[in-house]
DSSP file (Angstrom, degrees, kcal/mol; ACC not computed):
  #  RESIDUE AA STRUCTURE BP1 BP2  ACC     N-H-->O    O-->H-N    N-H-->O    O-->H-N    TCO  KAPPA ALPHA  PHI   PSI    X-CA   Y-CA   Z-CA
    1    1 A M              0   0    0      0, 0.0     2,-0.3     0, 0.0    80,-0.1   0.000 360.0 360.0 360.0 133.8    2.2  170.1  166.5
    2    2 A N    >   -     0   0    0     78,-0.0     3,-1.8     1,-0.0     4,-0.4  -0.941 360.0-106.1-136.5 164.1    1.5  173.5  165.0
    3    3 A A  G >  S+     0   0    0     -2,-0.3     3,-1.0     1,-0.3    -1,-0.0   0.737 114.5  66.0 -62.2 -23.8    3.4  176.7  165.1
    4    4 A Q  G 3  S+     0   0    0      1,-0.2    -1,-0.3     3,-0.0     0, 0.0   0.759  98.1  54.4 -70.3 -23.1    0.7  178.2  167.5
    5    5 A N  G <  S+     0   0    0     -3,-1.8     2,-0.4     2,-0.1    -1,-0.2   0.516  86.5  99.7 -86.8  -5.7    1.8  175.7  170.2
    6    6 A V    <   -     0   0    0     -3,-1.0     2,-0.4    -4,-0.4    80,-0.0  -0.701  61.6-152.3 -88.6 128.5    5.4  176.7  170.1
    7    7 A V        +     0   0    0     -2,-0.4     2,-0.3     2,-0.0    -2,-0.1  -0.847  20.5 171.2-102.1 133.4    6.6  179.1  172.8
    8    8 A Q    >   +     0   0    0     -2,-0.4     3,-0.8     4,-0.0     2,-0.2  -0.901  38.5  13.4-135.0 163.7    9.5  181.5  172.2
    9    9 A G  G >  S-     0   0    0     -2,-0.3     3,-1.3     1,-0.2     4,-0.3  -0.449 117.9  -5.9  79.4-142.1   11.2  184.4  173.8
   10   10 A D  G 3  S+     0   0    0      1,-0.3     4,-0.4    -2,-0.2     3,-0.3   0.635 123.4  67.4 -68.9 -16.6   10.6  185.5  177.4
   11   11 A K  G <> S+     0   0    0     -3,-0.8     4,-1.4     1,-0.2    -1,-0.3   0.601  80.8  79.4 -81.2 -11.0    7.8  183.0  178.1
   12   12 A V  H <> S+     0   0    0     -3,-1.3     4,-2.7     1,-0.2     5,-0.2   0.906  84.5  57.5 -66.9 -43.6   10.1  179.9  177.9
   13   13 A A  H  > S+     0   0    0     -3,-0.3     4,-2.1    -4,-0.3    -1,-0.2   0.913 107.6  45.8 -58.0 -48.1   11.6  180.1  181.4
   14   14 A G  H  > S+     0   0    0     -4,-0.4     4,-1.9     1,-0.2    -1,-0.2   0.911 115.0  47.1 -62.6 -43.3    8.3  180.0  183.2
   15   15 A L  H  X S+     0   0    0     -4,-1.4     4,-2.6     1,-0.2    -1,-0.2   0.864 108.7  55.7 -66.8 -35.5    7.0  177.1  181.1
   16   16 A L  H  X S+     0   0    0     -4,-2.7     4,-2.3     2,-0.2    -2,-0.2   0.920 107.7  48.2 -63.5 -43.3   10.2  175.2  181.5
   17   17 A Y  H  X S+     0   0    0     -4,-2.1     4,-2.2     2,-0.2    -1,-0.2   0.901 112.0  49.9 -63.3 -40.5   10.0  175.4  185.3
   18   18 A R  H  X S+     0   0    0     -4,-1.9     4,-2.5     2,-0.2    -2,-0.2   0.900 110.8  49.7 -64.2 -39.9    6.4  174.2  185.1
   19   19 A A  H  X S+     0   0    0     -4,-2.6     4,-1.8     2,-0.2     9,-0.2   0.889 110.7  49.5 -66.5 -39.1    7.4  171.3  182.8
   20   20 A M  H  <>S+     0   0    0     -4,-2.3     5,-3.2     2,-0.2     6,-0.4   0.890 112.2  48.2 -67.2 -39.2   10.2  170.3  185.2
   21   21 A D  H ><5S+     0   0    0     -4,-2.2     3,-1.4     3,-0.2    -2,-0.2   0.920 110.4  51.3 -65.0 -43.5    7.8  170.4  188.2
   22   22 A A  H 3<5S+     0   0    0     -4,-2.5    -2,-0.2     1,-0.3    -1,-0.2   0.852 113.8  44.5 -62.9 -34.3    5.2  168.3  186.3
   23   23 A G  T ><5S-     0   0    0     -4,-1.8     3,-1.1     3,-0.2    -1,-0.3   0.308 112.4-119.6 -91.7   8.9    7.8  165.7  185.4
   24   24 A E  T < 5S-     0   0    0     -3,-1.4    -3,-0.2     1,-0.3    -2,-0.1   0.910  86.3 -31.8  51.4  47.6    9.2  165.7  189.0
   25   25 A G  T 3 <S+     0   0    0     -5,-3.2     2,-0.4     1,-0.3    -1,-0.3   0.294 120.5 107.6  96.1  -8.3   12.6  166.8  187.7
   26   26 A L    <   -     0   0    0     -3,-1.1     2,-0.8    -6,-0.4    -1,-0.3  -0.868  62.0-142.1-104.7 135.7   12.4  165.1  184.3
   27   27 A L        -     0   0    0     -2,-0.4     2,-0.5    -3,-0.1    -7,-0.1  -0.853  19.7-148.2 -95.7 111.8   11.9  167.0  181.1
   28   28 A R        -     0   0    0     -2,-0.8    60,-2.8    60,-0.3     2,-0.3  -0.697  15.3-165.7 -88.5 125.2    9.5  164.9  178.9
   29   29 A L  B     -A   87   0A   0     -2,-0.5    58,-0.2    58,-0.2     3,-0.1  -0.816  20.8-113.8-112.3 148.8   10.1  165.2  175.2
   30   30 A T        -     0   0    0     56,-3.0    56,-0.2    -2,-0.3    38,-0.2  -0.442  43.7 -94.1 -74.0 151.9    8.0  164.2  172.3
   31   31 A P        -     0   0    0      0, 0.0     2,-0.6     0, 0.0    -1,-0.1  -0.410  34.4-152.3 -64.5 142.7    9.2  161.4  170.0
   32   32 A T  E     -B   66   0B   0     34,-0.6    34,-2.4    -2,-0.1     2,-0.5  -0.919  14.1-176.6-122.2 103.7   11.1  162.6  166.9
   33   33 A W  E     -B   65   0B   0     -2,-0.6    50,-0.3    32,-0.2    32,-0.2  -0.865   7.7-160.3-103.5 131.4   10.9  160.3  164.0
   34   34 A V  E     -B   64   0B   0     30,-2.9    29,-1.7    -2,-0.5    30,-1.6  -0.946   3.1-152.8-119.1 118.6   12.8  161.2  160.8
   35   35 A P  E     -B   62   0B   0      0, 0.0     2,-0.4     0, 0.0    27,-0.3  -0.576   5.8-158.6 -83.7 151.9   12.0  159.7  157.4
   36   36 A R  E >   -B   61   0B   0     25,-2.4    25,-0.9    -2,-0.2     3,-0.9  -0.988  11.1-160.9-131.6 123.8   14.7  159.4  154.7
   37   37 A S  T 3  S+     0   0    0     -2,-0.4    23,-0.1    23,-0.3    -1,-0.1   0.696  91.9  54.7 -75.3 -18.6   13.8  159.1  151.1
   38   38 A F  T 3  S+     0   0    0     23,-0.1     2,-0.3     2,-0.0    -1,-0.2   0.373 103.4  62.1 -98.3   4.2   17.2  157.7  150.2
   39   39 A L  S <  S-     0   0    0     -3,-0.9    22,-0.7    22,-0.1    -3,-0.2  -0.907  76.8-124.6-126.8 155.6   17.2  154.8  152.6
   40   40 A H        -     0   0    0     -2,-0.3     2,-0.1    20,-0.1    -3,-0.1  -0.855  40.8-108.1 -94.6 133.5   15.0  151.7  153.1
   41   41 A P        -     0   0    0      0, 0.0    22,-0.1     0, 0.0     2,-0.1  -0.382  34.5-150.6 -66.2 134.4   13.5  151.5  156.7
   42   42 A G        -     0   0    0     20,-0.2     3,-0.3    -2,-0.1    20,-0.1  -0.309  20.3-118.8 -91.5-178.4   15.1  148.9  158.8
   43   43 A R  S >  S+     0   0    0      1,-0.2     3,-1.6    -2,-0.1    -1,-0.1   0.372  87.2  98.5-102.5   2.9   13.5  147.0  161.6
   44   44 A R  T 3  S+     0   0    0      1,-0.3    -1,-0.2     2,-0.1    19,-0.1   0.735  77.6  58.9 -67.9 -20.8   15.9  148.1  164.3
   45   45 A L  T 3  S-     0   0    0     -3,-0.3    -1,-0.3    17,-0.2    -2,-0.1   0.579 102.6-133.5 -81.5  -9.2   13.5  150.8  165.6
   46   46 A K    <   +     0   0    0     -3,-1.6     2,-0.2     1,-0.2    -2,-0.1   0.820  45.4 163.6  60.5  33.5   10.8  148.1  166.2
   47   47 A L        -     0   0    0     15,-0.1    -1,-0.2     1,-0.1     5,-0.1  -0.498  47.5-100.3 -77.1 151.4    8.1  150.1  164.5
   48   48 A H    >>  -     0   0    0     -2,-0.2     3,-2.5     1,-0.1     4,-0.5  -0.484  35.1-115.6 -65.1 141.7    4.9  148.4  163.5
   49   49 A P  G >4 S+     0   0    0      0, 0.0     3,-0.9     0, 0.0     4,-0.3   0.809 116.1  59.5 -52.9 -31.3    5.0  147.6  159.8
   50   50 A D  G 34 S+     0   0    0      1,-0.2     3,-0.2     2,-0.1    -2,-0.0   0.700 104.4  51.8 -69.0 -17.9    2.1  150.0  159.2
   51   51 A D  G X4 S+     0   0    0     -3,-2.5     3,-1.5     1,-0.2    -1,-0.2   0.486  80.3  91.4 -97.6  -5.0    4.2  152.9  160.6
   52   52 A L  T << S+     0   0    0     -3,-0.9    10,-2.9    -4,-0.5    -1,-0.2   0.840 102.5  28.0 -61.9 -33.1    7.4  152.5  158.5
   53   53 A Y  T >  S+     0   0    0     -4,-0.3     3,-1.9    -3,-0.2    -1,-0.3  -0.324  78.5 145.5-119.9  48.2    6.0  154.9  155.9
   54   54 A A  T <  S+     0   0    0     -3,-1.5    -1,-0.1     1,-0.3    -2,-0.1   0.759  74.5  46.4 -60.1 -28.5    3.9  157.0  158.3
   55   55 A Y  T 3  S-     0   0    0      5,-0.4    -1,-0.3     1,-0.3     4,-0.1   0.358 127.4 -85.5 -97.1   5.4    4.5  160.2  156.3
   56   56 A G    X>  -     0   0    0     -3,-1.9     4,-1.1     1,-0.1     3,-1.0   0.029  36.0 -89.7 103.7 148.8    3.9  158.6  152.9
   57   57 A A  T 34 S+     0   0    0      1,-0.3     3,-0.2     2,-0.2    -1,-0.1   0.824 122.3  60.7 -62.1 -32.9    6.1  156.7  150.5
   58   58 A E  T 34 S+     0   0    0      1,-0.2    -1,-0.3    -5,-0.1    -2,-0.1   0.791 105.1  49.0 -67.8 -25.9    7.2  159.9  148.7
   59   59 A R  T <4 S-     0   0    0     -3,-1.0    -1,-0.2     1,-0.2    -2,-0.2   0.732 114.9-123.0 -81.5 -24.1    8.7  161.2  151.9
   60   60 A G     <  -     0   0    0     -4,-1.1    -5,-0.4    -3,-0.2   -23,-0.3  -0.348  33.4 -52.7 104.9 171.4   10.5  157.9  152.6
   61   61 A G  E     -B   36   0B   0    -25,-0.9   -25,-2.4   -22,-0.7     2,-0.7  -0.485  57.2-100.0 -84.6 154.9   10.6  155.4  155.4
   62   62 A I  E     +B   35   0B   0    -10,-2.9   -20,-0.2   -27,-0.3   -17,-0.2  -0.652  52.3 157.5 -77.1 115.3   11.3  156.2  159.0
   63   63 A D  E     +     0   0B   0    -29,-1.7     2,-0.4    -2,-0.7    -1,-0.2   0.574  53.5  44.2-112.7 -17.5   14.9  155.3  159.5
   64   64 A E  E     -B   34   0B   0    -30,-1.6   -30,-2.9     2,-0.0     2,-0.5  -0.966  50.4-160.5-138.0 146.6   15.9  157.4  162.5
   65   65 A R  E     -B   33   0B   0     -2,-0.4     2,-0.4   -32,-0.2   -32,-0.2  -0.996  21.6-155.5-121.5 124.0   14.6  158.4  165.9
   66   66 A W  E     -B   32   0B   0    -34,-2.4   -34,-0.6    -2,-0.5     2,-0.4  -0.792   3.1-147.2-102.2 142.3   16.3  161.5  167.3
   67   67 A F  S    S-     0   0    0     -2,-0.4    18,-0.1     1,-0.2    -2,-0.0  -0.920  73.1 -14.2-112.7 131.0   16.5  162.3  171.0
   68   68 A A  S    S-     0   0    0     -2,-0.4     2,-0.3   -38,-0.2    -1,-0.2   0.882  89.4-179.3  49.7  47.6   16.5  165.8  172.5
   69   69 A S        +     0   0    0     -3,-0.2    16,-2.5     1,-0.1    -1,-0.2  -0.600  34.8 172.5 -88.2 136.9   17.2  167.3  169.1
   70   70 A T        +     0   0    0     -2,-0.3     2,-0.5    14,-0.2    14,-0.1   0.111  59.2  98.2-116.8  15.0   17.5  171.0  168.3
   71   71 A T  S    S-     0   0    0     12,-0.5     2,-0.3     3,-0.0    -2,-0.1  -0.904  70.7-133.2-109.7 127.7   18.6  170.3  164.7
   72   72 A E        -     0   0    0     -2,-0.5    11,-0.3     1,-0.1     2,-0.2  -0.576  28.6-112.9 -76.1 139.4   16.1  170.4  161.8
   73   73 A A        -     0   0    0      9,-2.6     2,-1.1    -2,-0.3     9,-0.1  -0.511  18.1-136.7 -71.2 139.4   16.2  167.5  159.4
   74   74 A A        +     0   0    0     -2,-0.2     2,-0.3     9,-0.0    -1,-0.1  -0.529  51.9 141.5 -97.4  66.1   17.5  168.4  156.0
   75   75 A N    >   -     0   0    0     -2,-1.1     3,-1.1     4,-0.1     2,-0.2  -0.784  57.3-106.4-107.0 149.5   14.9  166.5  154.0
   76   76 A D  T 3  S+     0   0    0     -2,-0.3   -39,-0.1     1,-0.2    -2,-0.0  -0.556 105.3  10.0 -69.1 136.6   13.2  167.4  150.8
   77   77 A G  T 3  S+     0   0    0     -2,-0.2    -1,-0.2     1,-0.2   -18,-0.0   0.722  92.8 164.1  70.0  22.7    9.6  168.3  151.4
   78   78 A R    <   -     0   0    0     -3,-1.1    -1,-0.2     1,-0.1     2,-0.2  -0.271  38.9-114.3 -73.3 158.4   10.0  168.4  155.1
   79   79 A V    >   -     0   0    0      1,-0.1     3,-1.6    -2,-0.0    -4,-0.1  -0.497  37.3-100.3 -84.5 164.0    7.5  170.0  157.5
   80   80 A W  T 3  S+     0   0    0      1,-0.3    -1,-0.1    -2,-0.2    -2,-0.1   0.752 119.3  39.3 -61.2 -27.6    8.7  173.0  159.6
   81   81 A H  T >  S+     0   0    0    -80,-0.1     3,-2.1    -9,-0.1    -1,-0.3   0.277  78.4 141.6-107.2  11.2    9.4  171.0  162.8
   82   82 A E  T <  S+     0   0    0     -3,-1.6    -9,-2.6     1,-0.3     3,-0.1  -0.340  75.6  11.8 -62.6 124.1   10.9  167.8  161.3
   83   83 A G  T 3  S+     0   0    0      1,-0.3   -12,-0.5   -50,-0.3     2,-0.3   0.218  99.6 118.8  96.3 -12.6   13.7  166.6  163.5
   84   84 A L    <   -     0   0    0     -3,-2.1     2,-0.3   -14,-0.1    -1,-0.3  -0.661  55.7-139.4 -90.7 140.9   13.0  168.9  166.4
   85   85 A S        -     0   0    0    -16,-2.5     2,-0.3    -2,-0.3   -53,-0.1  -0.754  18.2-160.6 -93.7 144.9   12.1  167.6  169.9
   86   86 A F        -     0   0    0     -2,-0.3   -56,-3.0   -56,-0.2     2,-0.3  -0.926  19.6-115.2-125.2 150.8    9.4  169.4  171.9
   87   87 A V  B     -A   29   0A   0     -2,-0.3     2,-0.4   -58,-0.2   -58,-0.2  -0.660  30.1-166.5 -82.8 137.6    8.6  169.4  175.6
   88   88 A S              0   0    0    -60,-2.8   -60,-0.3    -2,-0.3    -2,-0.0  -0.991 360.0 360.0-129.1 126.8    5.3  167.8  176.5
   89   89 A F              0   0    0     -2,-0.4    -1,-0.1   -62,-0.1   -60,-0.0   0.304 360.0 360.0-153.4 360.0    3.6  168.2  179.9
């Protein structure tokens, strides 16, 4: 994901209708995985062991999966879209 792929403003409505049509009424969202540097990753997310520290050990282990999120994660060293869900179609 990069900032060039993000649509804002007046163009959102048309794309939203196209995404809903493509999903036959379902809005398909990208997975949102959130690392936390102050927690140890648990196994409840059923991630492969190689993916527990997918963003690097300094960022922390992936402890949370957020659904349909419009809230940015408040992590140190985060990327601009961390915690946000995006539509994919």
